C-alpha positions as CSV (number, residue, x, y, z in Angstrom):
1,L,162.7,40.7,90.0
2,G,161.8,39.7,86.5
3,R,164.2,37.7,84.4
4,E,164.7,40.7,82.0
5,Y,163.5,44.2,81.4
6,K,163.8,45.0,77.7
7,E,162.5,48.5,77.6
8,I,161.8,50.6,80.7
9,I,160.4,54.1,81.2
10,F,160.1,56.4,84.1
11,D,157.2,58.6,82.9
12,K,153.7,57.1,83.0
13,E,152.6,59.3,80.1
14,L,154.9,57.3,77.8
15,L,152.8,54.2,78.3
16,K,150.3,55.9,76.0
17,Q,152.8,55.4,73.2
18,N,153.5,51.7,73.9
19,A,151.7,49.8,76.6
20,T,154.3,47.0,76.6
21,W,157.0,49.2,78.0
22,E,157.9,48.6,81.7
23,W,157.1,51.6,83.9
24,V,159.6,51.7,86.7
25,T,158.5,53.7,89.7
26,P,158.8,53.5,93.5
27,G,157.3,50.1,94.5
28,H,158.4,48.4,91.3
29,P,160.7,45.3,92.0
30,L,163.5,46.7,89.8
31,F,163.4,50.1,91.5
32,E,163.2,48.7,95.0
33,S,166.0,46.2,94.3
34,V,168.4,48.9,93.0
35,R,167.5,51.1,96.0
36,D,168.1,48.3,98.5
37,E,171.5,47.4,96.8
38,V,172.6,51.1,96.8
39,F,171.6,51.4,100.5
40,R,173.6,48.3,101.3
41,Q,176.7,49.6,99.5
42,V,176.7,53.0,101.2
43,Q,176.4,51.8,104.8
44,E,180.1,52.2,105.5
45,D,180.1,55.7,104.0
46,L,177.1,56.7,106.1
47,R,178.8,55.5,109.2
48,R,182.0,57.3,108.3
49,G,180.3,60.6,107.6
50,A,180.7,63.2,104.9
51,V,181.7,66.8,104.3
52,F,179.9,69.2,101.9
53,F,180.2,72.8,100.7
54,D,177.3,75.2,101.0
55,L,177.5,78.2,98.7
56,H,174.9,80.1,100.6
57,S,176.0,79.6,104.2
58,V,178.6,81.8,106.0
59,Q,178.9,79.5,109.0
60,P,179.5,75.7,109.2
61,Y,176.8,73.4,110.5
62,R,176.3,69.8,111.2
63,V,173.5,67.5,109.9
64,D,172.3,64.2,111.4
65,L,170.3,61.9,109.1
66,F,167.5,59.9,110.7
67,T,164.7,57.7,109.5
68,A,161.5,56.8,111.5
69,A,158.5,54.7,110.8
70,V,154.9,54.6,112.0
71,R,153.4,51.2,112.8
72,D,150.0,50.1,113.7
73,G,149.0,47.9,116.7
74,R,149.6,44.7,114.6
75,G,153.1,45.7,113.8
76,N,152.5,46.7,110.2
77,T,154.7,49.5,109.0
78,L,152.4,52.2,107.5
79,H,155.0,54.8,106.5
80,R,158.7,55.6,106.8
81,R,160.2,59.0,106.4
82,L,163.6,60.7,106.2
83,F,164.5,63.5,108.6
84,F,167.5,65.9,108.8
85,V,168.4,67.6,112.1
86,R,170.7,70.6,111.7
87,T,173.0,71.8,114.4
88,D,174.4,75.3,114.1
89,M,177.7,76.3,115.8
90,D,175.8,78.2,118.5
91,G,174.1,74.9,119.5
92,R,170.7,75.8,117.9
93,L,168.8,72.7,116.5
94,S,166.4,72.8,113.6
95,I,164.6,70.3,111.3
96,C,165.6,70.5,107.6
97,Q,164.0,68.9,104.5
98,P,166.1,66.2,102.7
99,T,166.1,68.6,99.7
100,L,168.8,70.4,101.6
101,L,171.3,68.1,99.8
102,F,170.3,69.5,96.4
103,D,172.0,72.8,97.3
104,L,175.3,71.2,98.5
105,S,178.4,70.0,96.7
106,F,181.0,67.5,97.7
107,A,184.0,68.7,99.6
108,P,187.4,67.1,98.8
109,T,189.0,64.6,101.1
110,G,190.8,66.2,103.9
111,T,188.6,69.3,104.2
112,P,188.9,70.5,107.8
113,V,185.8,70.6,110.0
114,P,185.1,72.4,113.3
115,D,185.4,70.7,116.7
116,D,181.9,69.7,117.8
117,G,182.7,68.8,121.4
118,A,180.6,71.6,122.8
119,L,177.6,70.9,120.4
120,P,174.5,68.9,121.3
121,T,175.0,65.1,121.1
122,R,173.3,62.7,118.8
123,A,170.9,61.8,121.7
124,D,170.0,65.6,121.9
125,A,169.3,65.6,118.2
126,E,167.1,62.6,118.4
127,L,165.1,64.1,121.3
128,F,164.7,67.3,119.3
129,L,163.5,65.3,116.3
130,H,160.9,63.5,118.4
131,Q,159.6,66.7,119.9
132,R,159.6,68.9,116.7
133,A,158.9,66.4,113.9
134,L,157.9,62.9,115.0
135,V,154.8,63.9,117.0
136,A,153.4,65.7,113.9
137,F,154.5,62.8,111.7
138,L,152.5,60.4,114.0
139,D,149.5,62.7,114.0
140,E,149.5,62.9,110.2
141,I,149.7,59.2,109.6
142,S,147.3,58.3,112.4
143,A,144.7,60.6,110.9
144,Q,145.1,58.9,107.5
145,R,144.9,55.5,109.2
146,R,141.7,56.3,111.1
147,K,140.0,57.4,107.9
148,E,141.1,54.2,106.1
149,I,140.0,52.0,109.0
150,E,136.6,53.7,109.2
151,T,136.0,53.0,105.5
152,I,137.2,49.4,105.8
153,A,135.1,48.8,109.0
154,T,132.0,50.1,107.4
155,H,132.3,47.8,104.3
156,M,133.3,44.9,106.5
157,E,130.3,45.3,108.8
158,I,127.9,45.6,105.9
159,S,129.4,42.6,104.1
160,L,129.6,40.2,107.1
161,E,126.3,41.2,108.6
162,T,124.6,40.5,105.3
163,I,126.2,37.0,105.1
164,I,125.3,36.3,108.8
165,N,121.8,37.4,108.3
166,K,121.4,35.1,105.3
167,A,122.9,32.2,107.3
168,N,120.5,33.0,110.2
169,M,117.5,32.8,107.8
170,Q,118.7,29.4,106.5
171,Y,119.1,28.2,110.1
172,A,115.6,29.4,110.9
173,D,114.2,27.6,107.9
174,L,115.9,24.4,108.9
175,Q,114.6,24.6,112.5
176,M,111.1,25.2,111.2
177,K,111.3,22.1,109.1
178,K,112.5,20.1,112.1
179,A,109.7,21.5,114.3
180,S,107.1,20.5,111.7
181,G,108.4,17.0,111.5
182,D,109.8,17.2,108.0
183,P,111.2,13.7,107.2
184,E,114.0,15.1,105.0
185,Q,117.1,12.9,105.2
186,G,120.2,14.5,106.8
187,L,118.3,17.4,108.2
188,E,120.1,17.2,111.6
189,G,123.4,17.3,109.7
190,R,122.4,20.4,107.8
191,I,121.3,22.1,111.0
192,K,124.7,21.3,112.6
193,Q,126.6,22.5,109.5
194,T,124.6,25.8,109.6
195,E,125.3,26.3,113.3
196,D,129.0,25.8,112.8
197,H,129.0,28.2,109.8
198,L,127.2,30.8,111.9
199,D,129.7,30.4,114.7
200,E,132.5,30.8,112.3
201,L,131.0,33.9,110.7
202,N,130.4,35.5,114.1
203,E,133.9,34.7,115.3
204,R,135.2,36.1,112.0
205,L,133.3,39.3,112.6
206,M,134.6,39.7,116.2
207,R,138.1,38.9,115.1
208,R,138.1,41.5,112.3
209,R,136.7,44.1,114.8
210,R,139.6,43.4,117.1
211,E,142.1,43.5,114.3
212,L,140.8,46.8,113.0
213,E,140.9,48.3,116.5
214,Q,144.5,47.3,116.7
215,E,145.3,48.7,113.3
216,R,143.7,52.0,114.3
217,N,146.4,52.5,117.1
218,C,149.6,53.9,115.7
219,T,153.0,54.5,117.3
220,I,156.4,55.8,116.2
221,A,158.9,53.0,115.7
222,D,162.3,52.1,114.3
223,I,164.0,55.4,114.8
224,H,167.4,54.9,113.2
225,H,170.4,57.2,112.9
226,H,172.1,56.6,109.5
227,G,174.9,59.1,109.5
228,R,176.3,62.6,110.1
229,A,177.7,65.2,107.8
230,W,179.5,68.5,108.2
231,V,178.5,71.4,105.9
232,V,181.0,74.2,105.6
233,P,180.9,77.5,103.6
234,H,182.1,77.1,100.1
235,P,185.7,78.4,99.9
236,Q,185.1,80.2,96.7
237,R,181.8,81.9,97.6
238,A,183.5,85.3,97.8
239,L,185.0,85.1,94.2
240,P,183.4,87.5,91.7
241,E,182.4,84.7,89.4
242,M,180.6,83.0,92.2
243,Q,178.8,86.0,93.6
244,E,176.0,85.8,91.1
245,M,175.2,82.3,92.4
246,V,175.2,83.3,96.1
247,Q,171.8,83.8,97.7
248,D,171.1,87.5,98.2
249,A,168.6,88.4,101.0
250,E,167.4,91.6,99.2
251,V,166.8,89.7,95.9
252,E,164.9,87.1,97.9
253,R,162.8,89.8,99.6
254,I,161.9,91.4,96.2
255,A,161.1,88.0,94.7
C-alpha cells in the first residue's frame, strides 16, 4: 500500500484528463488490500450461510459457493475462479454463474428454509463441480499456458543459443592462440574462465528447459468450499405491483 491516495479513479479513460490520478483496478495494491480485508471480515458470515429471495423462481433451491485454482508443475497459481453449484429440490445439480447474485435480494433474519436432509451433500456438489466445470476450466487454462510457454521457450532458446554460440567462438579463439604458442599473459586463466562460463550457460539452458516443461503441466488445486445459501421464492412475487418485474417465459421467447 502507498502512504496516501489523494485522487483515485476507476475508469482508465479518465487518465486522459489527468495522468496524476491513481487508477484503481484489480491488481492495484489498494484494490487488493480492500478485497482481502472484506474477505477476512465475511468469513464467519460465509460459514453461517445466507438466505435470499428470488423474484423469478417458483421453487426454493440451494447454492454452494466454491473457488478453485489451476497451478503449474512448479506450484505457481495461474488462475483462480469462483463457481456456484445449484441444488434444486428434486436433487438436480447445475452450475450457475456468480452473476446469479445480481438477481437476488436479501431475506430477513428468520426466513424459513426447507429441510435439505434428502438433497445431495456438499461432497456430491464438489464432485459434480469437478466433472461439469473444473475439467473444462483446466483445459482452458492449460491451453493458454501451453501457448505462453511455447512463446517463452522460443525466445529463450534463441537468446541463450546466441550467447552460447558467442562464448564458443571466444573459447575457440583462445584455444587457437594456445595452440599457436601465443605468449599472452593469463591465457590459461582466460580459457578456464571461458570454460566455466560455457558450463554455466549450458546448465542455465538445461535448467530453463526443465522449468518450462514443469510450468507446462497444469493441475486443479485448492478447491475450497466458502459457504452455502438458500434461495427461496420472493413472498411478494404474486402481488400485482410485482408482476411486471417477474420473468415471463412468453416475453422472453419473443425477445
